[in-house]
Residue, then its C-alpha position, 0 to 999 in steps of 0.5 A: m499500500n502506497s503513502k497516499l493511500i495509507l494517509a487517505c485511509s487514516a483520515l477516514v478512520l479519523k473521520s469516523l471516530t471523531g465526526v470531522s475531517a483529519e486536520p493538520g497536527l491531529v496524529k491519533s484518535e482512539f477509544i481507551f476502552t470500547t466495552a466496560p463493566f459500567p454503562s456511563c462514564h465522565a471526567s477523565t484525567i491523563a498523566e505521564t509516568r515513567e512507564g507511560l501514559v495513565a488515564a482515569w475517569f469516574g464510572g457507574t450507572r450514571e453520575r451521582n449514583p452511589d455505585v460511581g467509582i474511579w476507574l483506571s487504565r494504563a497504556v502498555n505496549g501501544q494498547w490501553t489495559p482494561p479499565v480497573e476500579v481503584a477507588d469507590g465511595v464506601v464510607s461504612a458497611t451501610e453508607r456509600y456516595a458517588c465518586w467524582n472528577p479524579v484528577l491524576f498528577q505526576p510530580r517531578a519527584g515522588p509517586l503518581m497522585l490521584f485526587y478525587k471527590v466523594g459525596p452525594r453532590p458537588a455542594a456536599w462532596w469532599g476531597m480524597m487522595m491516593t498515591s502509587e509508587d509503580d506508576g499506576k499498577t497498585w495504589s495506597k489506601p485513600h485518605r481524606l483531605p483536611d476540612g477546607i481542602l478539596g484538591p484540584i477540583k477537575d484540572k491537573p495541578v502544576q508544580l512551581a520551580n520550588g517544587d510546591i504543587l498548586s491546585g486550581s480549586s472551586d467550591e459550590s457549597k455556598g454559590r460558586t467560587v474559585h480558590f487555590e491550594r498549595s502544598s510544599d510537601l507532596g500533598k501531606t499538608w496544604q494551604a488554601t487562598p481566600p475565594v478569588a474576587c468575582d461578580p456573583e453572576i460569573g459563577p466560575i468553577q474548575p480552574c486550570i493554571l498556565f505559566h507565562p514568560d514574565g513569571r505571572l500565572q494565568a487561570l482559565g475556567r468554567t462559568k454560568a455566564g456564557k464565557i470562559f473566565e480569567t485570573w492572574s497571579a504575579d506571586e506564584g498563586r498566592t493572590w489573584s486578580r479579580i475574575k473577568l470574562t474572556s471573549l471565548p464562549n463556554p456552555d458552563s462545561g469544563i475546560d483544560a489548558v497546558t503551557l507547552k514547552d515552546g511557551r505557547q498556551l494550548l486550550v481545549y474547550n467547547h466552543n459554544t453556548r448552552t443556549g439552544s442546544k441540544n447537548k447543552g452546548r457540549s459540542p463541538l469540542n475545540v483546541a486553540v492556541s495562544n502566544d499570550g493567553e489573551t489572543w487565541f488562534a483556532a487549531l483543531v475541531l476534535e468533535d462536531d456533532p450538534n445532534a449528539p445528546n451528551g456531547f463531547p465535554y470535560p477535556a484533560v490535556i498534558q504534553t509528554g516528554d516527546g513534545l506531543v499533546h495528549i487529550t482525553y475527554t468524555w465521548e457521549r457519557k458512554r466512552i473516554k476518547h484519547v487524542v494525540i496532537d503534534p503542537q508543531k504541525l497545527k494550522l492556526r487561524p485567528i478567533v475574532n470576537g469570539v467567533w470560530p473561523k469557518 
């Protein structure tokens, strides 16, 4: 088979999996699993360990159901292992709650960390944490985070130059507020900032954190105001500017972003609003790139099916040591999709006034 035919076949496979044509920079698109012991799944996370990629998500009968646990798969020899349940919400012989929003994080030194939430609903959940010394094969006994600490609420933490782990978090117990949590000892102890100042109608939650060349940090996240929010810190995340809205749309659904090795920012999100959409705006799923975190360029459309009942929400994104970008996301609440991107091959087009270019 000649190279042109191979490329054509690859493009057809990608289109059948994603609903969109293959675009420059898109390397691979695959399901982590096609069959599983749970009917519903959501909120994936991904990390790179010494032995390769690890992904996790919550799965069970449906979101909020007490049988929802945290499931995990590892990439071994180019294949994802069958999903295994690594955590549940059992608190006693007669009491069990749903698990929520796992977050994997591999610090520069130390074990792989897994954060997740347990509770009947986001307004009443609590943070949990466990670790793995063997790259996700086995896990420590989970322990509850201190009162007032929820852990990274959806998106991965970042590790600062001094080794501190900084997590974007949010609280829905009294409205919706964003704060940040810091650990200087690999999760043994934590300190939290006060809620970041914000107009209440914005309703921000689920921040992700980006690095900028001038030393500032930028956080972006989900809102109920129809657009992505941003806030900035000039003191390594100890204090943050008042939250404001960007020009990018948001259907009140989770996003994620990563600072690339070349200094650019890469954002994965649903470029849509909730109003009038069959799937609450959770399609399409888009990738955008920025040099400064403020002016964004359209890069890829990963999924686009306005008739998909549950859409393609809740992306997680990392850049691995080889420079490739790995994204996982919920596919119709039935599966978890894994996509690989070469950020050097993306074809960028300006996003003007929040409008995705045709």
